[in-house]
Structure formats: structure tokens, C-alpha cells
Backbone as a printed PyTorch tensor [residue, N CA C, xyz], in Angstrom:
tensor([[[-30.2010,  30.3490,  -0.7620],
         [-29.1300,  29.7370,  -1.7260],
         [-27.7920,  29.7180,  -1.0500]],

        [[-27.3740,  30.8750,  -0.3880],
         [-26.2120,  30.8610,   0.3160],
         [-26.1400,  29.9150,   1.4200]],

        [[-27.1990,  29.7880,   2.2540],
         [-27.2550,  28.7740,   3.3670],
         [-27.1890,  27.4080,   2.8740]],

        [[-27.7880,  27.0600,   1.7220],
         [-27.7060,  25.8190,   1.1940],
         [-26.2680,  25.4450,   0.7690]],

        [[-25.5070,  26.4160,   0.2770],
         [-24.1930,  26.1530,  -0.1860],
         [-23.3260,  26.1140,   1.0770]],

        [[-23.4140,  26.7550,   2.1970],
         [-22.6080,  26.5750,   3.3580],
         [-23.0010,  25.2780,   4.0110]],

        [[-24.1890,  24.7790,   4.0080],
         [-24.4980,  23.3800,   4.5030],
         [-23.7970,  22.2990,   3.6500]],

        [[-23.7480,  22.5440,   2.4000],
         [-23.0490,  21.5080,   1.5040],
         [-21.5760,  21.5680,   1.8490]],

        [[-20.9660,  22.7030,   1.9750],
         [-19.5670,  22.8120,   2.3100],
         [-19.1870,  22.2110,   3.7440]],

        [[-20.1170,  22.4490,   4.6610],
         [-19.9730,  21.8130,   5.9960],
         [-20.0910,  20.2930,   5.9590]],

        [[-21.0820,  19.8180,   5.1170],
         [-21.1970,  18.3870,   4.9370],
         [-19.8540,  17.7010,   4.3500]],

        [[-19.3830,  18.4510,   3.3090],
         [-18.2580,  17.8730,   2.6240],
         [-16.9750,  17.9700,   3.6760]],

        [[-16.9790,  18.9560,   4.4950],
         [-15.7930,  19.0740,   5.3240],
         [-15.9120,  17.9310,   6.3240]],

        [[-17.1700,  17.6420,   6.9260],
         [-17.2810,  16.5920,   7.9050],
         [-16.9450,  15.1490,   7.2440]],

        [[-17.4580,  15.0650,   6.0700],
         [-17.1460,  13.7880,   5.3490],
         [-15.6250,  13.5260,   5.0670]],

        [[-14.9620,  14.7090,   4.6710],
         [-13.5820,  14.6920,   4.5290],
         [-12.7280,  14.2710,   5.7730]],

        [[-13.3110,  14.8450,   6.9860],
         [-12.6500,  14.5320,   8.1090],
         [-12.7650,  13.0110,   8.5470]],

        [[-14.0220,  12.5810,   8.3570],
         [-14.2480,  11.1620,   8.5880],
         [-13.4570,  10.1930,   7.7260]],

        [[-13.2780,  10.4930,   6.4670],
         [-12.5400,   9.7000,   5.5440],
         [-11.0860,   9.6470,   5.9360]],

        [[-10.5780,  10.7920,   6.3090],
         [ -9.1380,  10.8780,   6.8120],
         [ -9.0090,  10.1130,   8.0680]],

        [[ -9.9320,  10.2100,   9.0580],
         [ -9.7560,   9.4130,  10.1800],
         [ -9.8480,   7.9960,   9.9360]],

        [[-10.7520,   7.4530,   9.0620],
         [-10.7570,   6.1220,   8.8420],
         [ -9.5920,   5.5990,   8.1490]],

        [[ -9.0360,   6.2790,   7.1070],
         [ -7.8080,   5.8330,   6.4810],
         [ -6.7570,   5.8270,   7.3700]],

        [[ -6.5570,   6.8700,   8.0860],
         [ -5.4890,   6.9790,   9.0610],
         [ -5.4990,   5.8950,  10.1160]],

        [[ -6.6620,   5.4460,  10.5720],
         [ -6.8360,   4.4360,  11.5620],
         [ -6.3960,   3.0880,  10.8870]],

        [[ -6.8410,   2.8640,   9.6770],
         [ -6.4230,   1.6840,   8.9300],
         [ -4.9090,   1.6020,   8.8060]],

        [[ -4.2360,   2.8140,   8.4540],
         [ -2.8770,   2.7640,   8.3310],
         [ -2.1740,   2.4660,   9.6070]],

        [[ -2.6280,   3.1340,  10.7110],
         [ -2.0490,   2.8390,  11.9640],
         [ -2.3430,   1.4640,  12.4450]],

        [[ -3.4490,   0.9390,  12.0910],
         [ -3.7190,  -0.4490,  12.6060],
         [ -2.7320,  -1.4120,  11.9200]],

        [[ -2.4880,  -1.2270,  10.5280],
         [ -1.6450,  -2.0810,   9.8150],
         [ -0.2060,  -1.9760,  10.4050]],

        [[  0.2730,  -0.7520,  10.8130],
         [  1.4990,  -0.5770,  11.4410],
         [  1.5890,  -1.3210,  12.7410]],

        [[  0.5530,  -1.2040,  13.5560],
         [  0.5240,  -1.7710,  14.8770],
         [  0.4550,  -3.1780,  14.8240]],

        [[ -0.3200,  -3.8360,  14.0120],
         [ -0.4590,  -5.1630,  13.8020],
         [  0.8400,  -5.8660,  13.3040]],

        [[  1.4270,  -5.2460,  12.3540],
         [  2.8380,  -5.7080,  11.9200],
         [  3.8190,  -5.8300,  13.0170]],

        [[  3.7900,  -4.7550,  13.8700],
         [  4.8160,  -4.8290,  15.0200],
         [  4.3780,  -5.8770,  15.9850]],

        [[  2.9830,  -5.9170,  16.3330],
         [  2.5540,  -6.8840,  17.3280],
         [  2.8120,  -8.3220,  16.9520]],

        [[  2.5970,  -8.6850,  15.7130],
         [  2.6900,  -9.9990,  15.2840],
         [  3.9970, -10.2470,  14.4120]],

        [[  5.0400,  -9.4130,  14.7360],
         [  6.2260,  -9.4700,  13.9320],
         [  6.8360, -10.8410,  13.7530]],

        [[  7.0030, -11.5530,  14.8950],
         [  7.6520, -12.9070,  14.8450],
         [  6.7580, -13.8530,  14.3110]],

        [[  5.5980, -13.7610,  14.5750],
         [  4.6090, -14.6930,  13.9550],
         [  4.6660, -14.6560,  12.5440]],

        [[  4.5460, -13.4460,  12.0200],
         [  4.5470, -13.2180,  10.4950],
         [  5.8980, -13.7350,   9.9030]],

        [[  7.0210, -13.5220,  10.5420],
         [  8.2650, -13.9920,  10.0270],
         [  8.1880, -15.4990,  10.0580]],

        [[  7.7390, -16.1960,  11.1170],
         [  7.6790, -17.6030,  11.1120],
         [  6.7590, -18.2070,  10.0420]],

        [[  5.6870, -17.5270,   9.6590],
         [  4.8710, -17.9310,   8.5950],
         [  5.5420, -17.8020,   7.2920]],

        [[  6.4990, -17.0320,   7.1690],
         [  7.2790, -16.8680,   5.8950],
         [  6.4030, -16.0770,   4.8400]],

        [[  5.5920, -15.2320,   5.3050],
         [  4.7350, -14.4000,   4.4790],
         [  5.5300, -13.3920,   3.7000]],

        [[  4.9760, -13.1440,   2.3550],
         [  5.6240, -12.1320,   1.5560],
         [  4.5910, -11.1100,   1.2850]],

        [[  4.8490,  -9.7790,   1.3990],
         [  6.0620,  -9.1760,   1.8380],
         [  6.2460,  -9.3290,   3.2830]],

        [[  7.5370,  -9.0340,   3.7620],
         [  7.7460,  -9.2470,   5.2070],
         [  7.0770,  -8.2710,   6.0430]],

        [[  7.1050,  -8.3990,   7.3630],
         [  6.4200,  -7.3980,   8.2380],
         [  7.0170,  -6.0410,   8.3080]],

        [[  8.2500,  -5.8730,   7.8990],
         [  8.7950,  -4.5710,   7.7640],
         [  8.1090,  -3.6940,   6.7500]],

        [[  7.7670,  -4.3670,   5.6750],
         [  6.9120,  -3.6650,   4.5460],
         [  5.5810,  -3.2410,   5.1020]],

        [[  4.8730,  -4.2560,   5.8120],
         [  3.6000,  -3.8610,   6.4010],
         [  3.6210,  -2.7310,   7.3280]],

        [[  4.6460,  -2.7200,   8.1390],
         [  4.8080,  -1.6710,   9.1480],
         [  5.0980,  -0.4040,   8.5260]],

        [[  6.0410,  -0.3540,   7.5920],
         [  6.4410,   0.9750,   6.9930],
         [  5.1970,   1.5300,   6.1400]],

        [[  4.6810,   0.7020,   5.3190],
         [  3.4650,   1.1600,   4.5750],
         [  2.3430,   1.5490,   5.4040]],

        [[  2.0010,   0.8920,   6.3230],
         [  0.9740,   1.3250,   7.4280],
         [  1.2880,   2.5540,   8.0580]],

        [[  2.5470,   2.7640,   8.5550],
         [  2.9480,   4.0280,   9.1720],
         [  2.9290,   5.1060,   8.2530]],

        [[  3.3330,   4.9750,   6.9440],
         [  3.2460,   6.0290,   5.9720],
         [  1.7570,   6.4060,   5.6600]],

        [[  0.9170,   5.4740,   5.5150],
         [ -0.6150,   5.7590,   5.2280],
         [ -1.1040,   6.4830,   6.5500]],

        [[ -0.8070,   5.9600,   7.7060],
         [ -1.3170,   6.5220,   8.9080],
         [ -0.8750,   8.0450,   9.0940]],

        [[  0.4640,   8.2060,   8.9190],
         [  1.0280,   9.4970,   8.9920],
         [  0.5020,  10.5230,   7.9640]],

        [[  0.3930,  10.0170,   6.7430],
         [ -0.1480,  10.9060,   5.6430],
         [ -1.5390,  11.4380,   5.8830]],

        [[ -2.4670,  10.4730,   6.3560],
         [ -3.8100,  10.9330,   6.5530],
         [ -3.9300,  11.6480,   7.8890]],

        [[ -3.1640,  11.3170,   8.8940],
         [ -3.2330,  12.0900,  10.1450],
         [ -2.8330,  13.5290,   9.8600]],

        [[ -1.7140,  13.7450,   9.0790],
         [ -1.4070,  15.1330,   8.6640],
         [ -2.5450,  15.7320,   7.8940]],

        [[ -3.1200,  15.0220,   6.9650],
         [ -4.1920,  15.5500,   6.1700],
         [ -5.3180,  15.9760,   7.0640]],

        [[ -5.6840,  15.1290,   8.0730],
         [ -6.7460,  15.5840,   8.9800],
         [ -6.3430,  16.8270,   9.7330]],

        [[ -5.1110,  16.9570,  10.1430],
         [ -4.6850,  18.1260,  10.8840],
         [ -4.7210,  19.3620,   9.9870]],

        [[ -4.2240,  19.2160,   8.8240],
         [ -4.3630,  20.2990,   7.8860],
         [ -5.8020,  20.6860,   7.5800]],

        [[ -6.6270,  19.7460,   7.4050],
         [ -8.1140,  20.0570,   7.2660],
         [ -8.8210,  20.6610,   8.3920]],

        [[ -8.4310,  20.2710,   9.6230],
         [ -8.9690,  20.9540,  10.7590],
         [ -8.4260,  22.2400,  10.9720]],

        [[ -7.3430,  22.5650,  10.6100],
         [ -6.7470,  23.8440,  10.6270],
         [ -7.0430,  24.6710,   9.4110]],

        [[ -7.6800,  24.1460,   8.4680],
         [ -8.1280,  24.7420,   7.3230],
         [ -7.0430,  25.4140,   6.4630]],

        [[ -5.9810,  24.6390,   6.2750],
         [ -4.8760,  25.2100,   5.3810],
         [ -5.3810,  25.1810,   3.9180]],

        [[ -4.9510,  26.1530,   3.1360],
         [ -5.3620,  26.3700,   1.7540],
         [ -4.8560,  25.1520,   0.9320]],

        [[ -3.8230,  24.5710,   1.2720],
         [ -3.2510,  23.4740,   0.4000],
         [ -3.8520,  22.1490,   0.7340]],

        [[ -4.7930,  22.0340,   1.7320],
         [ -5.2450,  20.7930,   2.0830],
         [ -5.9450,  19.9780,   1.0120]],

        [[ -6.8510,  20.6220,   0.1590],
         [ -7.3670,  19.8190,  -0.9350],
         [ -6.3740,  19.2280,  -1.8400]],

        [[ -5.3850,  19.9740,  -2.2760],
         [ -4.2220,  19.4290,  -3.0940],
         [ -3.4790,  18.3150,  -2.4720]],

        [[ -3.2850,  18.5710,  -1.1670],
         [ -2.5300,  17.5060,  -0.2920],
         [ -3.2580,  16.2060,  -0.2970]],

        [[ -4.5590,  16.2930,   0.0920],
         [ -5.3560,  15.1460,   0.0900],
         [ -5.5380,  14.4430,  -1.1820]],

        [[ -5.6670,  15.1330,  -2.3530],
         [ -5.6550,  14.5770,  -3.5770],
         [ -4.3700,  13.8830,  -3.8880]],

        [[ -3.2380,  14.4690,  -3.5850],
         [ -1.9320,  13.9040,  -3.9200],
         [ -1.6630,  12.5100,  -3.0780]],

        [[ -2.0700,  12.5090,  -1.8740],
         [ -1.8280,  11.3150,  -1.0830],
         [ -2.9070,  10.2280,  -1.6080]],

        [[ -4.0350,  10.6310,  -1.9580],
         [ -5.0520,   9.7640,  -2.5810],
         [ -4.4220,   9.1090,  -3.8030]],

        [[ -3.8300,   9.9610,  -4.6610],
         [ -3.2310,   9.4380,  -5.8930],
         [ -2.0590,   8.5690,  -5.5680]],

        [[ -1.2190,   8.8350,  -4.5540],
         [ -0.0650,   8.0360,  -4.3110],
         [ -0.5610,   6.6900,  -3.7450]],

        [[ -1.5590,   6.5960,  -2.9120],
         [ -2.1720,   5.3520,  -2.3760],
         [ -2.7510,   4.4930,  -3.6440]],

        [[ -3.4200,   5.1710,  -4.5220],
         [ -3.9080,   4.4240,  -5.6410],
         [ -2.7870,   3.8280,  -6.4340]],

        [[ -1.6860,   4.5340,  -6.7500],
         [ -0.5140,   4.0480,  -7.4130],
         [  0.0950,   2.9400,  -6.7260]],

        [[  0.4110,   3.1040,  -5.3120],
         [  0.9690,   2.1760,  -4.4650],
         [  0.1530,   0.8830,  -4.5280]],

        [[ -1.1590,   0.9680,  -4.4660],
         [ -1.9660,  -0.2230,  -4.3920],
         [ -1.7690,  -1.1230,  -5.5810]],

        [[ -1.7150,  -0.4900,  -6.7810],
         [ -1.4830,  -1.3650,  -8.0170],
         [ -0.0150,  -1.8870,  -8.0630]],

        [[  0.9750,  -1.0340,  -7.7650],
         [  2.2370,  -1.4790,  -7.6700],
         [  2.4140,  -2.6850,  -6.6910]],

        [[  1.7890,  -2.5180,  -5.5160],
         [  1.7480,  -3.5950,  -4.5260],
         [  1.1420,  -4.8640,  -5.1640]],

        [[  0.0750,  -4.8090,  -5.7440],
         [ -0.5590,  -5.9920,  -6.2430],
         [  0.1070,  -6.5220,  -7.4300]],

        [[  0.7200,  -5.7430,  -8.2700],
         [  1.3880,  -6.3340,  -9.4940],
         [  2.7740,  -6.6690,  -9.3230]],

        [[  3.5690,  -5.9370,  -8.6360],
         [  4.9370,  -6.1540,  -8.5760],
         [  5.4800,  -6.6900,  -7.1480]],

        [[  4.8190,  -6.3630,  -6.0950],
         [  5.3080,  -6.7890,  -4.7920],
         [  4.5940,  -8.1350,  -4.2670]],

        [[  3.3400,  -8.1840,  -4.5140],
         [  2.5700,  -9.3290,  -4.0610],
         [  2.8180, -10.5010,  -4.8510]],

        [[  2.4580, -11.6820,  -4.4450],
         [  2.5580, -12.8950,  -5.0540],
         [  1.6490, -13.0620,  -6.3030]],

        [[  2.2600, -13.5480,  -7.3570],
         [  1.5830, -13.5470,  -8.6780],
         [  0.2640, -14.5040,  -8.5580]],

        [[  0.3790, -15.5730,  -7.7220],
         [ -0.6590, -16.4410,  -7.6450],
         [ -1.9760, -15.8480,  -6.9980]],

        [[ -1.7270, -14.7380,  -6.3290],
         [ -2.9140, -14.2000,  -5.6310],
         [ -3.4360, -12.9500,  -6.2520]],

        [[ -2.7880, -12.4670,  -7.3230],
         [ -3.1570, -11.3360,  -8.1160],
         [ -4.6930, -11.4390,  -8.4990]],

        [[ -5.0250, -12.6330,  -9.2110],
         [ -6.4160, -12.7710,  -9.6510],
         [ -7.3780, -12.8020,  -8.4700]],

        [[ -6.9250, -13.4160,  -7.3710],
         [ -7.9180, -13.4920,  -6.2760],
         [ -8.1380, -12.0840,  -5.7150]],

        [[ -7.2020, -11.1650,  -5.6200],
         [ -7.2250,  -9.9920,  -5.0220],
         [ -7.7620,  -8.8800,  -6.0590]],

        [[ -7.9020,  -9.2710,  -7.2990],
         [ -8.2340,  -8.2950,  -8.3430],
         [ -9.5650,  -7.5250,  -8.1040]],

        [[-10.5920,  -8.2420,  -7.6700],
         [-11.8620,  -7.5840,  -7.4380],
         [-11.7970,  -6.6110,  -6.3570]],

        [[-11.0700,  -6.9530,  -5.2460],
         [-10.9530,  -6.0010,  -4.1850],
         [-10.1330,  -4.8860,  -4.4730]],

        [[ -9.1070,  -5.1220,  -5.2810],
         [ -8.2060,  -3.9850,  -5.6650],
         [ -8.8880,  -2.9930,  -6.6330]],

        [[ -9.7620,  -3.6220,  -7.4660],
         [-10.5540,  -2.6470,  -8.4360],
         [-11.6060,  -1.8600,  -7.5720]],

        [[-12.2170,  -2.5970,  -6.5770],
         [-13.1390,  -1.9460,  -5.6380],
         [-12.5310,  -0.7300,  -4.9810]],

        [[-11.4050,  -0.9770,  -4.2900],
         [-10.6590,   0.0240,  -3.6100],
         [-10.1040,   1.1780,  -4.4860]],

        [[ -9.6760,   0.9210,  -5.6560],
         [ -9.3810,   1.8460,  -6.6280],
         [-10.5900,   2.7780,  -7.0010]],

        [[-11.7350,   2.1380,  -7.2890],
         [-12.9790,   2.9130,  -7.4880],
         [-13.3640,   3.7780,  -6.3440]],

        [[-13.1700,   3.4290,  -5.1230],
         [-13.4550,   4.1210,  -3.9500],
         [-12.4750,   5.2810,  -3.9160]],

        [[-11.2510,   5.1000,  -4.1770],
         [-10.2670,   6.2710,  -4.1120],
         [-10.6210,   7.2440,  -5.1540]],

        [[-10.9960,   6.8710,  -6.3560],
         [-11.3740,   7.6690,  -7.3650],
         [-12.6200,   8.5830,  -7.1130]],

        [[-13.6100,   7.7930,  -6.4730],
         [-14.8680,   8.4690,  -6.1190],
         [-14.6500,   9.4710,  -4.9680]],

        [[-13.8340,   9.1090,  -4.0280],
         [-13.5010,  10.0240,  -2.9400],
         [-12.8990,  11.3120,  -3.4680]],

        [[-12.0360,  11.1460,  -4.4510],
         [-11.3380,  12.2300,  -5.0720],
         [-12.3440,  13.1080,  -5.7860]],

        [[-13.0790,  12.4740,  -6.7040],
         [-14.0350,  13.2460,  -7.5870],
         [-15.2080,  13.8710,  -6.7440]],

        [[-15.7470,  13.1150,  -5.8260],
         [-16.9990,  13.5520,  -5.1110],
         [-16.7330,  14.4430,  -3.8070]],

        [[-15.6060,  14.3130,  -3.1870],
         [-15.3340,  14.8690,  -2.0200],
         [-14.1180,  15.8310,  -1.9940]],

        [[-12.9740,  15.3420,  -2.2110],
         [-11.7410,  16.2500,  -2.1600],
         [-11.8420,  17.3230,  -3.1310]],

        [[-12.3570,  17.1320,  -4.2150],
         [-12.3380,  18.1200,  -5.2380],
         [-13.2460,  19.3990,  -4.8860]],

        [[-14.2050,  19.1820,  -3.8960],
         [-15.1160,  20.1730,  -3.5850],
         [-14.7980,  20.8880,  -2.1840]],

        [[-13.6420,  20.5710,  -1.7470],
         [-13.3720,  21.0850,  -0.3910],
         [-13.2160,  22.6090,  -0.5200]],

        [[-13.9100,  23.4180,   0.3230],
         [-13.7770,  24.8810,   0.2390],
         [-13.6820,  25.3040,   1.6670]],

        [[-12.8350,  26.3000,   1.9440],
         [-12.7710,  26.9080,   3.2790],
         [-13.2350,  28.3760,   3.1150]],

        [[-14.1240,  28.8170,   4.0700],
         [-14.5540,  30.2390,   3.9030],
         [-13.3220,  31.0550,   4.0090]],

        [[-13.3240,  32.2050,   3.2410],
         [-12.2320,  33.1090,   3.4500],
         [-12.4540,  34.0030,   4.6790]],

        [[-11.3580,  34.1700,   5.4180],
         [-11.5290,  34.9910,   6.5270],
         [-11.6210,  36.4350,   6.1330]],

        [[-12.5090,  37.1430,   6.8560],
         [-12.7240,  38.4880,   6.5430],
         [-11.5740,  39.2950,   7.2170]],

        [[-10.9310,  40.0800,   6.3900],
         [ -9.8650,  41.0010,   6.8240],
         [-10.2270,  42.2890,   6.6570]],

        [[ -9.9620,  43.2060,   7.6570],
         [-10.2740,  44.5990,   7.5090],
         [ -9.0490,  45.3440,   7.0530]],

        [[ -9.1560,  46.1120,   6.0750],
         [ -8.0870,  46.8620,   5.5250],
         [ -8.0240,  48.2320,   6.1530]],

        [[ -7.1340,  48.4330,   6.9760],
         [ -6.9730,  49.7270,   7.6230],
         [ -5.9150,  50.5170,   6.9140]],

        [[ -6.3530,  51.7500,   6.5480],
         [ -5.3950,  52.5860,   5.8810],
         [ -4.9010,  53.6320,   6.9000]],

        [[ -3.5840,  53.8040,   6.7780],
         [ -2.9780,  54.8210,   7.7090],
         [ -2.9160,  56.1060,   7.0480]],

        [[ -3.3290,  57.3030,   7.7230],
         [ -3.2710,  58.4880,   7.0870],
         [ -2.1050,  59.2990,   7.5970]]])
């Protein structure tokens, strides 16, 4: 039973690392592409402007890169941190679609937004909630 429990914890830890890597890469790619195509995006007159794309991508990339670092180093606050940034991305996604993006495209993007929202909620409920790090065994030496 104990071996099964540790295999489950290991699997959750690997999945958590993979999710953090994927989301960090997506954020950093958003940042990089906004910078790379800066003048082209400005010439197209897209809304929001490339600075928004770069900043939001950089924040997502940084947040999940830190989450991965905390996860690899097994910091006790990692599950709370990952759940917090997951919640912030969820809120940002809806604020972006409702208030920042163009109204004409809200209905077109609604199915994708709902899908991403469900993915974020499922990641939180099925993965981040169950992250456990084994306690380090410490020896208590008493001085006489």
C-alpha cells in the first residue's frame, strides 16, 4: 500500500513538472514572438498591442518557471503557489476576453476560453491539490 502511494506521488510530481514546463514555454514563446514580430504587429494595428503580449507572456513564463524551480527543490509552499498562479491565470483569461479583447471576437473565442478554463480547473483539482513532498527524516540528538 505504501509503495502504491509513493508511486502515485511520484507520478503527480512528474505531471506537475511537465505542466509547469509546458505553461512556462507557452508564456516565454508569447513573450519572444511579441518581441520578434513587434513592428509587424504594430503595422497590423492589432489590439491589444505587442507590449501587452510581451508583458503577459513574460509574467506567465516567469511565474511557471519559478513554480517549476520551487517544485524541483520541493519547497513546502509550492502547491499553494501553483494553485495561486493557476487561479490568477484563470482570472486574467476571463478579464482578457471580456474587457481587453475586441467584443466582436468574444463569441468566436468563447469555446476556447471555456476549454482553457476547464483545463485550469482540472489541473488544480486533479494535480496541484495532491502534491505531497516526503518529509525529510531528522534525527533529534539530545545533549546531556
